[in-house]
C-alpha positions as CSV (number, residue, x, y, z in Angstrom):
1,X,-23.5,6.5,-0.9
2,X,-23.1,4.3,-4.0
3,X,-19.9,3.7,-5.8
4,X,-21.4,3.1,-9.2
5,X,-20.3,-0.5,-9.6
6,X,-21.5,-3.8,-8.3
7,X,-20.1,-6.4,-10.6
8,X,-19.7,-9.7,-8.8
9,X,-16.5,-11.3,-10.0
10,X,-16.3,-14.3,-7.6
11,X,-16.9,-15.4,-4.1
12,X,-14.3,-15.2,-1.4
13,X,-14.0,-17.1,1.9
14,X,-12.3,-15.9,5.1
15,X,-9.7,-18.3,6.5
16,X,-9.3,-19.0,10.2
17,X,-6.6,-16.3,10.3
18,X,-8.9,-13.7,8.8
19,X,-7.3,-13.8,5.3
20,X,-9.2,-13.5,2.0
21,X,-8.1,-14.2,-1.5
22,X,-9.0,-11.6,-4.0
23,X,-10.0,-13.2,-7.3
24,X,-7.3,-13.4,-9.9
25,X,-9.3,-11.3,-12.5
26,X,-9.5,-8.4,-10.0
27,X,-5.8,-8.7,-9.0
28,X,-4.8,-8.5,-12.6
29,X,-7.3,-5.7,-13.5
30,X,-6.1,-3.5,-10.6
31,X,-2.4,-4.5,-10.6
32,X,-2.5,-6.0,-7.1
33,X,0.7,-7.9,-6.7
34,X,1.9,-9.4,-3.3
35,X,3.8,-6.3,-2.3
36,X,0.8,-3.9,-2.8
37,X,-0.8,-2.7,0.5
38,X,-4.5,-2.2,0.7
39,X,-6.6,-0.4,3.3
40,X,-10.0,-1.6,4.5
41,X,-12.6,1.1,5.0
42,X,-16.0,0.6,6.6
43,X,-18.8,2.1,4.4
44,X,-22.6,2.0,4.7
45,X,-22.6,-0.7,2.0
46,X,-20.0,-2.9,3.7
47,X,-16.2,-3.2,3.5
48,X,-14.3,-1.3,0.8
49,X,-10.7,-2.4,0.0
50,X,-8.6,0.2,-1.8
51,X,-4.9,0.6,-2.6
52,X,-3.2,2.4,0.3
53,X,-2.0,5.8,-0.8
54,X,1.7,6.4,-0.6
55,X,0.9,9.7,1.0
56,X,-0.2,7.8,4.0
57,X,3.3,6.6,4.5
58,X,5.4,9.4,6.2
59,X,8.6,7.8,5.0
60,X,7.7,7.4,1.3
61,X,8.2,11.1,0.5
62,X,11.8,10.9,1.7
63,X,12.6,7.5,0.1
64,X,15.4,7.8,-2.5
65,X,16.4,11.3,-1.5
66,X,20.0,10.2,-0.5
67,X,22.2,9.4,-3.4
68,X,24.7,6.5,-2.9
69,X,26.0,5.0,0.3
70,X,26.2,7.5,3.2
71,X,28.9,7.4,5.8
72,X,27.4,9.2,8.8
73,X,30.7,10.1,10.4
74,X,31.9,11.8,7.1
75,X,28.6,13.6,6.8
76,X,28.8,15.0,10.3
77,X,32.4,16.1,9.8
78,X,31.4,17.9,6.5
79,X,28.5,19.6,8.4
80,X,31.0,20.8,11.0
81,X,33.3,22.1,8.4
82,X,36.2,19.8,9.3
């Protein structure tokens, strides 16, 4: 299963803590800033890193649904019709 690309951009080393630094050219090309989450997948060719899909996060589809600050007590009273 080939991915159609094999451009070597730079070497990476693994630190004692298992961390790797993605070369700057790749981070810029793919918009990988510090807050971006990646997932590691095992493939026949080796390890594939890809941006984690927001669909994988069960909370992401609900994020931003509530407008403004919410007072839980007031909300419950409104639900009860008081």
